N, C-alpha and C positions, 0 to 999 in steps of 0.2 A: 504494500500500500504506500502510495506517495505521501510525503510529509507536507502538511500545511504550513506555510510560513507563519512566523510569529505575528506579523502585522495582519495577515488575513484572518488568523484565528481570533485575534483580539477584536477585529472589526466585526466578524460574524457573531462573536459572543455578545458584544455591546448592542448589535442590531436586535438581539432577542430580549434585551433588558427593558423593562417598563417600570416607571415609578409606581409605587404602591398606591392603591386607592385609600382614601381616608386621611383626615387631618385632625389635629387636636390643638386646643389652646393651652399653652404652657407658660408659666411665669417666666419672664425674661431672666430672672435670677437663677432659674433652674434649667435653662435651655441650652447649655453648652453641648456641642456636638450634634444638636438637632438640625434639621434642614428646613429652611423657610418655605412655606407653601404659597405665600403672597408677598408682593413687593411691600416695602416699608417706605411711606412717604411722610415727610415732615410737615406738620401743620403750623409751624412757626419758624422764625429765623433763629439760627444758633451762631453766635450768641444773640439773645433777644434785644440787647441794647449795646451801643458802644461801651466797652469797658477797658479798665486799665490792665496792661500786660505785666505790671510790676508794682511794688510798693514805691511810692514817691509823692510827687506833687502835681496836681492838675493846674495848668497855666493857660493864659492867653499869650500866644507868641508875641503879639504886639506889645505886651507889657514887659518882655524880656529881650530887649535888643542888644544888651551887653552882658557878658559874664560878670558876676558879682552883684547883680541887681538884687536889692533887698525889698521884700514885699510882705504884707501881713497875711497870716493864715486865717481865712474867714470861716472855714468849716472843716469837719473831719468826716470822711465817707468810708466806712468799712464795707467789706463784701456783704452783700445782702441788703444794704441800705441804698436809698436813692437821695442824692444831695439836692441842694437848692441851686438855681442858676448862679453861675460864678460871677461875682461882682467884678467889674473892671478894676484893675490895679490891685488885685488880691489873688491868692492861690488857695487851693483846697488840698489838705492832707488826704491822700487816697491810697487804698490798698488793692492788692492784686485781685482782679475779678469784680471790683466795684464799678457801677455805672459811672461813666464820665459825665460830670455835670454840664448842663446846657451852657454854652458860652466858652468852655474850655476847648482848646484844639490841639493840645499836646500834653504828654506826661513826662516829667523829668525824674529820673530815678533818684532815690534818696541818697545814694552814694555821691551824687553830684551836687548835693545841697547841704547847707549848714543851718540847723535850727537853733534859734535862741528865743526862748519864751514863745511869744505869739507871732514872731516873725521868722522868716527863713531867707537865707542868701542863696540865690540860684547861680551856681558856678558853671553854667553851661547855657549856650544859646540854642534853644530848641527849634526844631522845624515842625511845621504843621503835620499832625498825624503820628508824631513820635510816640511809640509804646502804647498805641491805642489799637485794641482789637475791634474791628468794625462790625457793626450789626450784620449778621448773615454771612460773614466771611468764611465760616466753616460750612454751614448748611443754610440754604435759602428756603424760604417758605415754598412748599409745593415740590421740592426736590425729592426724587427717589434716591434714598440713601443705601438701601440694600434690596437686591432683586431676589425673586423666587428662585430656589435652587441653590442658595448660598448656605454652606455649612457654617454654623455659628461657632466662632471661637470667642475668646475673651474680648478681643477688640471689637468684634461685631456686636456683642452683647452690650458693651459700653456705648457704642454708637446708637443702638436702639434706645438705651436708657436716656441718652442725651437729648432725644427728641420726645421723651415722655412716654415711651411704650412700656406699659407694665406687664404685658403678656403678648406672646407672638403665636401666630398660626403656623404650625409645623406639620410635616408629614408624620404619620404614625411610625412607630419603630418597625423595622424589618424583622420578621420572625423567621429564624433560621434553625433548622434541625441538623444535627451532625451525628454521625456514627463512624466507627472504625472497624475495618475487617482485618482478620489475621489471627489464626490460632496461636501464633507465636507471641502475641502481645499480652503483657501483664502490667498491672498498675504498681507504681512505687509503693513500697510498704509490703508487697507480696513477695514470697520467695522467688528468686530468679532461677527457675528450673533450667536444666540444660537445653540449649536451643532456643530459649525465650529471650525477648528483649522488652525493656520498659517502653511504654506507649508515650513517647515524648510528643508525638503529633497531637494528642488530645489536649495537652497543655498549651501548645503553640496556637492551635486553632481557636480554642476557647478565649485565649488572651487577645488574639487578633480581632475576633468578632466582638468581644466586649469593648475593645478600644474603639470600634466603629459604631458603638451604640446599638448593636443588634440585640434583640431578645433571643437568647440561645436556649434550645432544648438539646441536652446532651444525652443521646441514647446509648452511649458507652460502646463497648466492644461487642461486635456481632460475630458469631461463629462462622467459619469458612464453609458454609453450605449454601446452596441455591435457595432452599426453603427459608432459612434464617434471614438471608439477605432480602428476599422478597417481602417477608413479614416486616422487617425493619423499614423498608421503603414505604410500605402501606402506612405504618405508624407515623413515619416522618412526614408523609404527604398531608396528613390530617392537620389542618389548622396552621400550616406553615407556608411561607412565601418561597423559601429556598431550602433545598436539601444539599448538604455538602458531606461527602464521604472521603475517607483517606484509605488508600490501598485497594487492591483488587480490580483495578481498571485496565490492567494489561490483558493479554490473551492466553495466559497459562491455564493449565487444568484446574488450578485452585483459585483462579480469578473469576468470581461469580457476579461481580457488580454489573458488567455489561449485559449478560443474559437476563439478570434479574430486572434491570431497568427496561429492557426490551419487552419482557413479559408483563410488567406492570404499567408501562407507559411507552414513550418513544425515546430514541437515543440517536445522537450523532456522535460517534466516537472519533475524536480528533487525535491523530498522531502528529504532534506539532514539532516543527524543526527548531527546537529549543533545548538547551542544556544548561542547567539540570531541569528535568521535568518533561520528557517527551510524551508520556501517556496522560491525556486529560480527556474526560468524557463530559459531554453536555447533552441534556435532554429535558424531558418533563415527565413527572409522575403525578397524575391527577392535575390539580391546579398549581402545583409547585414546580419551580425550575429545579433541575438537578445538575450538580457539578461534582464529578468524581476526580479527586486529586490523586497523584501517585503516592506511594507509601514511603519512599525514602525521605528522611526528615528535611534535608536542604531542598529537595525537589518540591515538597509540600510548601515550604516557606516561600520559595522564590515564585512558584506559579501562583500562589495566593496573592502575593504583592503585585505581580505584573498583570495578572489576568482576572482573578476572582475579585480583588478589591475594586477595580473600576466597574465591574459588573454590578457589585453590591451597591456602590455609590450611586450608580444610575438608578437602581431600584429604589434607593432611598430618596430620590428626587434631586440629587446633585447634578449640576449641568457641566461643570468643568471637572473631569474625572481622571485625566491623564497627567502623569508627571512631566516635568520639563527638564530633561537632562542638560547638564552643562559639559563643556569641554575642558578636560584637565590632562596634564601630562602623565603618561605612563612611565613610571620608574621601574619597569620590568620588561622582560621579553616573553611573548607568547607565540611561539614559532611553529606550532603544529595545529593550525586551525582545522575544524571539521566543517561539514556541510550544514550543520545546525548553528543557529545564532546562540552564542554562549553569553552567560552572565556570570562574571567572576566576582568573588568576594574580595573587596579591596578596602584600603584605609587611606585617608588623606594624611600624608606625612608632614613633618615640620617644614619641608621645603615647598609645600604646596602641590606636590605631585602625588601619584597614587602608588602605594605599596601593595603587593600581592600576598595573600595568604598562601602558605606553602602547599597545603593539601586542598585541592578543589573538588574532592570527591563528594558525591551527592548524599553520602551518609555522615559527613563530617560536620556536625552541628556546631562545633566550636568555631568554625569559620564565620558563622552568622553572628556570633557574639563578639569576636575580634573585629570584624569589619564594621565600617560605618556607611557602606553603600555598595552599589553594584556597578561594575564596568562592563560595557557592552562590546562584544567581539562579533562583527558581522560575519556571516557564513563564508568560509574559505579565505578569510583575510588575516594574515599574521599581524601581531602587534609587536613593534620594536621599541626598545627603550628610547624615550624622548618623543615618541609619537603622541599626538592629541587623540584622546578617546572620549566617548560619551560616558558620563558618570551620573548616576542618580543616587542621591544620598537617602539613607533610610529615613531621615527626617521628613522627606517628601512622601514616603510610602507607609509610614507607621503613624498611628494616631495616638 
């Protein structure tokens, strides 16, 4: 069977993704990681009035034509208060964020002034507009500040709060069921019998999905039989948007996921020209989308980040789902390229180049802990020391 290119596989996968139906109103204070269902439009200017950018003195520039001018202090305006119109020939003591009094056209910072009793010496000739934040300079009345499909981080939540939004309409959480196939799998804390391995993928996938804000149902380890796999698929399809499995998606005699999905629903089995992670299955079981990941730990991790994550983000209602790689210098040689697109575990070094983890095997989970991102090797193209390569940091791929 011919291999599907990484780009075509991702495009086909995203073409099948649909945002979940249903929204809910969530407190802005509790909405981190949620996805906006509607645009947020400001109903007023931010700031609502001209205000002072610093502690100092509000002045009329016409009154301070020379440095050393001494003027009386006619009023004091703290943040949250509104002063009186500024009388000609006087200044107002003003604090950061306080509205600029009518008549004043500049703020002189307090470090450039000398206060003595009820008068102040202005040791600087101001220009109109100095240190004044203008009404609406951040956000104008009627401006759309956040668009539907935005995933809310701390800064977006602060922006929503700045326009007085107490609660936001967001897409409901994506419901994901997961299970793991392999009679060799045991859980940490259980005796490690001969031939068995601990199920690290269970911990990786739970953490990745939790970080994305999904509601996860973990069905645990499923026996390596066709009947058990079919039964697990039926249970997973009930009440969930997406089913994700790990292991059993190849074509060996003990790989039962493919025939089980075909029996319970429909399947497109993708052999993708990617390393690590060639076998990946996509289909549907009932109303749920199905994605079967390979069983090797690094393959599971990398294919999730590069293929499953953008699919899930799209299902969550996010509009911009693909990472934006940057070009960095390779401080290593990779001289035996293969016909598949490779993603190497690398780390940005002190010189700003990329260092390579020594063992790039698909079972070497330590490489994912040591690395801070992935370097991309196009099919059939060697990488030579000093060459620029595409690098995607984990910070763009992990939530």
